[in-house]
N, C-alpha and C positions, 0 to 999 in steps of 0.2 A: 504747572510750572515744571518744562523739560531740561534734559539732563546741559545742553547749553546754556541755559536761564541760568540754570546751579550755577555751571562751570564761572560763569560772568559776572555774578552775584563776588563768589566768593572771592573772584581774583581784583575787586574794584576793594578790597579791603588790607590785598598784600602788596609785597612791599616788591622791589622789583627784581631782586636775585630771587626770591619764591617763585615767583611769577617764568624766572628764566629758568628754574629748576621742572615745577609744571611742566613747562617746552619740553624740555629736554624728555621725560618722560615721556611724553605724546610723541616726539618722534621714534623713541626708542621702538613704545607701541606698535608704529605704524611700519620700520623697518621688520622686526618682527614677526607681522603680518607678510610681507611683503615676502620675508625667507620663506614662513610656512609652504604660502602660496605656490614659490616658487622648486619646492622639493616635491610640495605633489603632484605638480606639472612636471615632474624633470620622473615620478615614479610613473604615472601615465604615459609617458612616452618611450621609459623601458618596452612597454610594452604593448606599445603600436605599431599594428598590421597583423598581429599574430589572428586575430578574430578576421576571417574573409566572411561572413555573414552569412554563412549558411545554415539554414535554417535545421535544426534536432532534434529528434525523439527522445520525449522525456523516458516512455519507456524503452529505450534501446541503451539510455544511460545505466539501467539499474539490472540492465543485460549481459553483466560483467564478469569474465570469469575470476576477478578480484572481490566483488561482491558476493558471491555464491555460497 
């Protein structure tokens, strides 16, 4: 039995007030997920266009004066 079926079974024994509270919590979780997703896209968009797609050589990365 999956989570959806388990939730449906439990809801059959709940009062309307309890179901409303559960629905409110589910909506809170969805809003939280959407907020986190938006924040992640905002972080990515801050750095958009900074990488030009140019190929780089790994050996050149270790040939910098600061790494010697």
